[in-house]
C-alpha positions in Angstrom: -8.8 6.6 49.8 -8.5 6.9 46.0 -5.1 5.2 46.0 -6.5 2.4 48.2 -9.4 1.8 45.9 -7.1 1.6 42.9 -4.9 -0.9 44.7 -7.9 -3.0 45.8 -9.2 -3.1 42.2 -5.8 -4.1 40.9 -5.6 -6.9 43.5 -9.1 -8.1 42.6 -8.2 -8.1 38.9 -5.0 -10.1 39.6 -7.0 -12.7 41.6 -9.5 -12.9 38.9 -6.9 -13.6 36.2 -5.1 -16.1 38.5 -8.4 -18.0 39.2 -9.3 -18.2 35.5 -5.8 -19.3 34.4 -5.7 -22.1 37.1 -8.6 -24.0 35.4 -7.2 -26.9 33.5 -10.2 -27.8 31.4 -12.8 -25.0 31.0 -14.5 -27.0 28.3 -15.8 -29.4 31.0 -18.1 -26.6 32.1 -19.9 -26.6 28.8 -20.5 -30.2 27.8 -22.7 -29.2 24.9 -19.5 -27.8 23.3 -17.4 -30.9 23.8 -18.4 -32.1 20.3 -19.1 -30.6 17.0 -21.2 -32.8 14.6 -22.3 -30.7 11.6 -21.7 -30.4 7.9 -19.9 -33.7 7.6 -17.5 -33.1 10.5 -17.4 -35.1 13.7 -15.0 -33.2 16.0 -14.3 -33.3 19.7 -12.5 -30.7 21.7 -9.8 -30.9 24.3 -7.9 -28.3 26.4 -4.1 -27.7 26.5 -1.5 -25.5 28.1 1.5 -23.9 26.3 4.3 -25.0 28.5 3.0 -28.6 28.5 2.6 -29.2 24.7 4.2 -32.3 23.3 6.9 -32.0 20.7 4.5 -33.4 18.1 1.9 -30.8 19.0 4.4 -28.0 18.7 5.4 -29.2 15.3 1.8 -29.4 14.2 1.1 -25.9 15.4 4.1 -24.5 13.6 3.2 -26.2 10.4 -0.4 -25.1 10.4 0.6 -21.5 11.2 3.0 -21.5 8.3 0.5 -22.8 5.9 -2.3 -20.4 6.9 -0.2 -17.3 7.7 3.1 -17.1 5.8 1.5 -15.8 2.7 -0.3 -13.0 4.6 2.8 -11.8 6.3 5.0 -12.1 3.2 8.6 -11.0 3.9 7.8 -10.4 7.6 7.0 -14.1 8.2 10.5 -15.1 9.3 10.4 -12.6 12.1 6.8 -13.2 13.0 7.3 -17.0 13.1 9.9 -16.6 15.8 7.5 -14.5 17.8 4.7 -17.0 17.4 7.0 -19.9 18.5 7.7 -18.1 21.8 4.0 -17.3 22.3 3.1 -20.9 21.5 4.9 -22.4 24.6 4.3 -19.6 27.1 3.0 -20.6 30.5 0.1 -18.3 30.1 -1.0 -19.8 26.7 -4.2 -21.8 26.8 -5.5 -24.0 24.0 -8.5 -25.7 22.7 -7.7 -28.4 20.2 -10.1 -29.9 17.7 -9.7 -33.6 17.0 -11.5 -35.4 14.2 -11.9 -39.1 14.8 -13.6 -39.6 11.4 -10.6 -38.4 9.4 -7.6 -40.8 8.9 -4.2 -39.4 9.6 -2.2 -38.2 6.7 0.3 -41.0 6.7 -2.5 -43.6 6.8 -4.2 -42.0 3.8 -1.0 -41.7 1.7 -0.3 -45.4 2.2 -3.8 -46.3 1.0 -3.8 -44.0 -1.9 -6.1 -41.4 -0.4 -6.4 -38.0 -2.1 -3.9 -35.5 -0.7 -6.5 -32.8 -0.1 -8.3 -35.0 2.4 -5.2 -35.5 4.5 -4.6 -33.7 7.8 -1.2 -32.4 8.9 -1.3 -34.4 12.2 1.4 -37.1 12.3 1.2 -38.0 16.0 -0.7 -40.5 18.1 -4.4 -40.4 18.5 -7.2 -38.9 16.4 -6.2 -36.2 13.9 -5.9 -32.6 15.1 -7.6 -30.4 12.6 -7.3 -27.0 14.2 -6.9 -25.0 17.5 -7.5 -21.8 19.4 -4.7 -20.3 21.4 -5.8 -17.7 24.0 -4.8 -16.0 27.2 -6.5 -14.2 30.2 -5.1 -10.7 30.1 -5.7 -7.1 31.3 -6.2 -4.6 28.5 -6.7 -1.0 29.7 -7.3 -2.4 33.2 -10.2 -4.5 31.7 -10.0 -8.3 32.2 -10.3 -10.0 28.7 -9.7 -13.2 26.9 -7.2 -12.4 24.1 -7.4 -14.9 21.2 -3.8 -15.2 19.9 -4.7 -17.7 17.2 -7.7 -19.4 15.6 -6.3 -21.8 13.0 -8.1 -24.4 11.1 -6.9 -26.8 8.4 -8.2 -26.0 4.9 -10.2 -29.3 4.8 -12.4 -28.2 7.7 -12.8 -24.5 7.0 -16.2 -23.1 6.0 -18.2 -25.7 7.9 -19.0 -23.8 11.1 -16.2 -25.0 13.3 -14.6 -21.6 13.6 -17.9 -20.0 14.8 -18.4 -22.9 17.2 -14.9 -22.4 18.7 -15.4 -18.6 19.1 -18.8 -19.1 20.7 -17.0 -21.4 23.3 -14.4 -18.7 23.9 -17.1 -16.2 24.6 -18.8 -18.6 27.0 -15.5 -19.1 28.8 -15.1 -15.3 29.0 -18.5 -14.9 30.6 -17.9 -17.9 33.0 -14.7 -16.3 34.4 -16.0 -12.7 34.4 -13.9 -11.5 31.5 -15.4 -8.3 30.2 -14.4 -8.7 26.5 -12.8 -11.0 23.9 -10.1 -9.4 21.8 -8.0 -10.5 18.9 -5.6 -9.3 16.1 -6.3 -9.7 12.4 -4.1 -8.9 9.4 -5.6 -6.2 7.2 -4.9 -8.3 4.1 -6.9 -11.2 5.6 -10.2 -10.1 4.2 -11.8 -13.5 4.9 -11.1 -13.3 8.6 -12.1 -9.6 8.8 -15.5 -10.6 7.3 -15.8 -13.6 9.6 -15.3 -11.6 12.8 -17.0 -8.4 11.9 -20.0 -9.6 9.8 -20.6 -13.0 11.3 -19.5 -12.6 14.9 -20.2 -8.9 15.3 -16.7 -7.8 16.5 -15.7 -4.1 16.3 -12.4 -2.3 15.9 -10.9 -1.7 19.3 -9.9 1.7 20.6 -6.5 0.1 21.1 -6.1 -0.8 17.4 -3.2 1.0 15.6 -5.6 2.7 13.2 -7.4 4.3 16.1 -4.3 5.7 17.8 -2.7 7.2 14.7 -0.2 4.4 14.0 0.2 2.7 10.6 0.3 -1.1 11.0 -0.7 -4.1 8.9 -3.2 -5.3 11.4 -6.3 -4.3 13.3 -7.3 -5.2 16.9 -10.9 -6.3 17.1 -13.1 -6.6 20.2 -16.4 -7.8 21.5 -17.2 -6.2 24.9 -19.8 -7.5 27.3 -20.3 -4.6 29.7 -20.5 -0.8 29.7 -17.0 -0.1 31.1 -15.4 -2.5 28.6 -17.4 -1.0 25.7 -16.4 2.5 26.7 -12.7 1.7 27.0 -12.1 -1.0 24.3 -14.8 -0.9 21.6 -15.3 1.4 18.6 -18.7 0.9 17.1 -18.8 0.1 13.3 -22.4 0.7 12.2 -22.0 -0.8 8.7 -19.6 -3.8 8.7 -20.1 -4.3 4.9 -19.0 -0.8 4.2 -15.9 -1.3 6.5 -15.0 -4.4 4.6 -15.6 -2.8 1.2 -13.1 0.0 2.2 -10.5 -2.7 3.1 -11.0 -4.4 -0.3 -10.6 -1.2 -2.2 -7.3 -0.5 -0.3 -5.9 -4.0 -0.4 
């Protein structure tokens, strides 16, 4: 009986993941999150799938990742970049892209004498892409979760609330498809992101994080759990986020 229950639970989880992954445009379920119009930005969102990315989109993702992450990884970036390229086009990879119709493309601004800092990296057709979220539906410790592989925004749109908006949408998608948590990985040196997730979004260090299993790594796994089982298996409560961040800053 016990073995049958385990198999039934496993089958139910597999069906849940399959159903969630089959949805082509989860944003359509949350029309209020289709657009972001705040702080001088007018951005709209669209969905994507890793194995169906255009060559132009692949190039954009690689470029933005290098700009935002190469410095944090240092000498490890060459190896990490290869890993990220494989992850980028995986069949399981799901995307939310942010396009800004109000921002001219980089090649248009350069031809009109626009300032370089206002340019976007997007060189393809259509409105400029200014950032993206890459995520997957996964099982962690037999718990169904959305795992955020990347949240990357161009420097020109950072600090304006778009990152919070995108993560709120990810959490809504998680609830919609009965995922019990949202998880992600953050480099320890990335103090800005640590503060963003822990202080602003109330994420906690996961029990699966290297620091919690006695392994020394340059990253932490963070988690926001939505039910009792997920909290018990995946989440480590951090009572004082500011103290946690202060310790990171002292050791950086």
